[in-house]
N, C-alpha and C positions, 0 to 999 in steps of 0.2 A: 730482314725478315723476309721470309715469303706469304705474299696475302693468303687469308681462309678463306677458304669456301663458306659461302653463305649458306645455311642448313635448317634455316628456318623462314620465309617470309608470311609474317604477319598478316591475318585476315584484316579487314577494314575495322572490325568492330570487337576491342578488345577490353567490353565492362563484364559487369558483372550478371549478364544474361549468357555469357559464351566464356566466363571465368573456369570452367570445367572443361572447354575446348582446351583453352588457352595450356591448364594443367596437362594434360594428356598428349598434347604435343610437344611440352618441354619436359616431359618424362622421356620421351622416348628418343631424343634429341642423342647421339652419340655423344661422348666429353673426347674430343680430339685437339690436341696440343694444349699451349698457351689460353689461345682466344677463343670463343667462341660468338660466332657471328651471326644476329638475325639481321631480317630487314622490316624495316618498321616504315617506310614509303607509302606506304596506302591506307596507313589507320586517321581514321575520321572520327572517331566515339573511343575513350578512353576513361578510369577510374578511378581510384583508387587502388579496389580492387586489383587489379590487374597490375600495377606500380607495386604493389605487394608482392604479388605471386611472379614479376620480375628481379624484384631484391630476395625475395629469398631462395629463386634460382641463383642468383648469383652469391649467394653464399652457401650455397652446395655446390658451385663452382669452387668456390676459394678453397673448399677443400679436396681439391683434386687438382690446386698449385693450379686454375683457368681461371679464366673472367670471362664475363660476359659483353662483348662491343655490339649497340645499336646501333646498322648501319642505315644511313640515311631518312633519318628520322625527318617523317608530317612535319610539315607547321603546329598540327593538333597535337600531335605526340609531345612537342616539344615545349607548345602553349600552355596545355595542360597539365602535365609533370613540373612546370616549372610554377603553375599557379598550386596544385597542391603541396609544395616544397618535395617534393622527388627526385627534382632532374638533377641535381649533386650528386644521387648515389650513380646516376648510371655514364657509363663509357659510349659515347658518340663517335656514330668517325661520316 
C-alpha cells in the first residue's frame, strides 16, 4: 500500500480553548482514499473534548469507507488519551 500524505499537523494545544479551530480544520480536509493521516507529534495539551472531536471525525470518515491514522503521537497525546480512556479508539502509527 502506498504511503498516504499527512493532511494536517495538529497544533500544540488541542483542548477546549482551541476546539473550534480543530473542528474547522478537520471540516476542510478532503477525504482521500482509505486512510486520512494527521500528525500529532507537537501536542502538549489535550483534553476529552478534543478526543471526542477526533472520534466524531473518525465516525464521519467511516461513512466514506475511510479511517483516521494519527501519525507520530506525542507522549502527551498518548498519555492523556490513555488516562481519559480514549486511546483504544485511535489508530496510531
